[in-house]
N, CA, C and O of each residue as an XYZ file, in Angstrom:
248
protein
N     173.108    173.148     87.889
C     172.809    172.021     88.739
C     171.644    171.215     88.171
O     170.789    171.734     87.455
N     171.641    169.963     88.508
C     170.580    169.083     88.024
C     169.312    169.287     88.844
O     169.365    169.456     90.062
N     168.195    169.268     88.171
C     166.918    169.373     88.862
C     166.518    168.019     89.406
O     166.988    166.978     88.947
N     165.648    168.054     90.386
C     165.103    166.840     90.957
C     163.591    166.923     90.916
O     163.009    168.000     90.787
N     162.965    165.755     91.028
C     161.516    165.686     91.130
C     161.166    165.198     92.523
O     161.723    164.209     92.999
N     160.251    165.884     93.172
C     159.728    165.430     94.459
C     158.420    164.707     94.149
O     157.483    165.302     93.616
N     158.365    163.425     94.487
C     157.228    162.579     94.141
C     156.554    162.130     95.429
O     157.201    161.562     96.308
N     155.251    162.386     95.542
C     154.493    162.000     96.731
C     153.421    160.998     96.334
O     152.693    161.202     95.363
N     153.332    159.911     97.099
C     152.366    158.826     96.882
C     151.053    159.231     97.538
O     150.965    159.275     98.765
N     150.015    159.533     96.724
C     148.782    160.094     97.271
C     147.544    159.221     97.111
O     146.529    159.479     97.758
N     147.601    158.196     96.266
C     146.433    157.339     96.070
C     146.879    155.891     96.022
O     147.881    155.563     95.387
N     146.136    155.027     96.692
C     146.499    153.615     96.779
C     146.477    152.936     95.411
O     145.669    153.270     94.545
N     147.381    151.980     95.241
C     147.462    151.223     93.998
C     146.615    149.958     94.044
O     146.636    149.169     93.099
N     145.870    149.753     95.129
C     144.998    148.588     95.232
C     143.964    148.663     94.119
O     143.334    149.700     93.915
N     143.797    147.568     93.408
C     142.831    147.512     92.321
C     143.413    147.907     90.978
O     142.722    147.858     89.960
N     144.684    148.299     90.968
C     145.343    148.656     89.718
C     146.257    147.529     89.264
O     146.555    146.604     90.020
N     146.688    147.625     88.038
C     147.550    146.647     87.406
C     148.821    146.399     88.225
O     149.364    147.326     88.826
N     149.290    145.157     88.247
C     150.509    144.792     88.973
C     151.717    145.596     88.494
O     152.592    145.934     89.291
N     151.769    145.900     87.210
C     152.877    146.700     86.685
C     152.914    148.090     87.324
O     153.995    148.628     87.566
N     151.761    148.670     87.597
C     151.719    149.978     88.231
C     152.179    149.885     89.681
O     152.848    150.790     90.180
N     151.825    148.797     90.359
C     152.287    148.593     91.737
C     153.806    148.467     91.777
O     154.454    149.003     92.675
N     154.365    147.766     90.813
C     155.814    147.612     90.746
C     156.503    148.934     90.419
O     157.598    149.202     90.912
N     155.874    149.751     89.599
C     156.437    151.051     89.262
C     156.481    151.946     90.497
O     157.464    152.653     90.718
N     155.418    151.917     91.302
C     155.397    152.682     92.557
C     156.561    152.244     93.444
O     157.265    153.085     94.005
N     156.767    150.934     93.574
C     157.860    150.418     94.405
C     159.221    150.812     93.827
O     160.141    151.142     94.575
N     159.349    150.779     92.504
C     160.618    151.118     91.861
C     160.964    152.597     92.047
O     162.137    152.969     92.033
N     159.965    153.419     92.218
C     160.208    154.839     92.488
C     160.664    155.060     93.931
O     161.106    156.152     94.288
N     160.554    154.020     94.756
C     160.983    154.128     96.148
C     159.846    154.464     97.094
O     160.085    154.858     98.236
N     158.615    154.314     96.635
C     157.442    154.620     97.452
C     156.864    153.323     98.020
O     156.672    152.347     97.295
N     156.591    153.325     99.322
C     156.097    152.108     99.965
C     154.739    152.289    100.620
O     153.898    151.392    100.558
N     154.510    153.444    101.251
C     153.271    153.687    101.972
C     152.648    154.982    101.480
O     153.350    155.878    101.012
N     151.335    155.080    101.586
C     150.666    156.330    101.235
C     151.268    157.470    102.034
O     151.539    157.329    103.227
N     151.474    158.580    101.384
C     152.053    159.743    102.035
C     153.563    159.813    101.931
O     154.152    160.844    102.256
N     154.208    158.735    101.483
C     155.661    158.740    101.308
C     156.052    159.774    100.254
O     155.341    159.983     99.271
N     157.189    160.410    100.481
C     157.735    161.371     99.526
C     159.191    161.018     99.256
O     159.954    160.747    100.183
N     159.571    161.022     97.985
C     160.959    160.776     97.602
C     161.393    161.844     96.618
O     160.567    162.457     95.941
N     162.700    162.061     96.547
C     163.258    162.933     95.525
C     164.099    162.084     94.593
O     164.975    161.340     95.035
N     163.828    162.199     93.303
C     164.537    161.445     92.278
C     165.142    162.435     91.288
O     164.639    163.544     91.111
N     166.224    162.014     90.651
C     166.824    162.833     89.598
C     165.807    163.017     88.468
O     165.038    162.105     88.161
N     165.810    164.181     87.865
C     164.902    164.471     86.759
C     165.541    163.988     85.466
O     166.390    164.666     84.886
N     165.123    162.804     85.021
C     165.603    162.274     83.747
C     164.453    161.564     83.042
O     163.371    161.415     83.609
N     164.682    161.135     81.828
C     163.605    160.562     81.023
C     163.072    159.253     81.594
O     161.890    158.950     81.430
N     163.910    158.478     82.256
C     163.467    157.205     82.841
C     162.466    157.461     83.968
O     161.395    156.855     84.005
N     162.821    158.357     84.880
C     161.940    158.677     86.005
C     160.669    159.352     85.500
O     159.578    159.062     85.993
N     160.798    160.247     84.525
C     159.617    160.907     83.960
C     158.652    159.879     83.357
O     157.437    160.009     83.506
N     159.186    158.863     82.680
C     158.352    157.815     82.111
C     157.636    157.017     83.180
O     156.462    156.680     83.026
N     158.342    156.710     84.273
C     157.724    155.970     85.375
C     156.614    156.797     86.024
O     155.546    156.276     86.344
N     156.879    158.083     86.213
C     155.873    158.959     86.809
C     154.657    159.062     85.892
O     153.521    159.055     86.365
N     154.887    159.155     84.601
C     153.770    159.237     83.653
C     152.884    157.995     83.733
O     151.663    158.090     83.602
N     153.490    156.844     83.946
C     152.757    155.578     84.014
C     151.826    155.526     85.227
O     150.778    154.881     85.177
N     152.203    156.202     86.318
C     151.393    156.169     87.543
C     150.953    157.578     87.953
O     150.788    157.852     89.142
N     150.766    158.456     86.993
C     150.453    159.847     87.286
C     149.155    160.022     88.068
O     148.980    161.039     88.740
N     148.247    159.058     87.995
C     146.989    159.139     88.725
C     147.147    158.741     90.192
O     146.205    158.882     90.971
N     148.334    158.241     90.582
C     148.581    157.801     91.959
C     149.549    158.706     92.712
O     149.693    158.568     93.927
N     150.210    159.622     92.024
C     151.247    160.436     92.654
C     151.052    161.921     92.333
O     150.334    162.287     91.402
N     151.712    162.763     93.131
C     151.819    164.196     92.868
C     153.303    164.492     92.675
O     154.148    163.965     93.398
N     153.610    165.334     91.698
C     155.005    165.600     91.358
C     155.251    167.104     91.320
O     154.426    167.872     90.825
N     156.400    167.506     91.850
C     156.821    168.902     91.716
C     158.318    168.920     91.458
O     159.063    168.066     91.941
N     158.740    169.912     90.685
C     160.167    170.070     90.387
C     160.830    170.831     91.514
O     160.264    171.775     92.065
N     162.063    170.399     91.856
C     162.812    171.011     92.943
C     164.201    171.350     92.427
O     164.839    170.541     91.752
N     164.667    172.557     92.752
C     166.039    172.933     92.399
C     166.984    172.224     93.342
O     166.793    172.259     94.558
N     167.999    171.582     92.800
C     168.956    170.835     93.630
C     169.978    171.762     94.232
O     170.864    171.314     94.960
């Protein structure tokens, strides 16, 4: 089975680059404390790496 990543928005993007704000939105996160599950692939991993200081990530078995 494919693994998933559970991504939680833990720090505000206020004061950060607009590209980072857009990356947060593209991950499906809108408000602090939001949690989403995304497929574990290189695209999502790259997005998470770009905003790693704003989110917490854990791997989840699907």
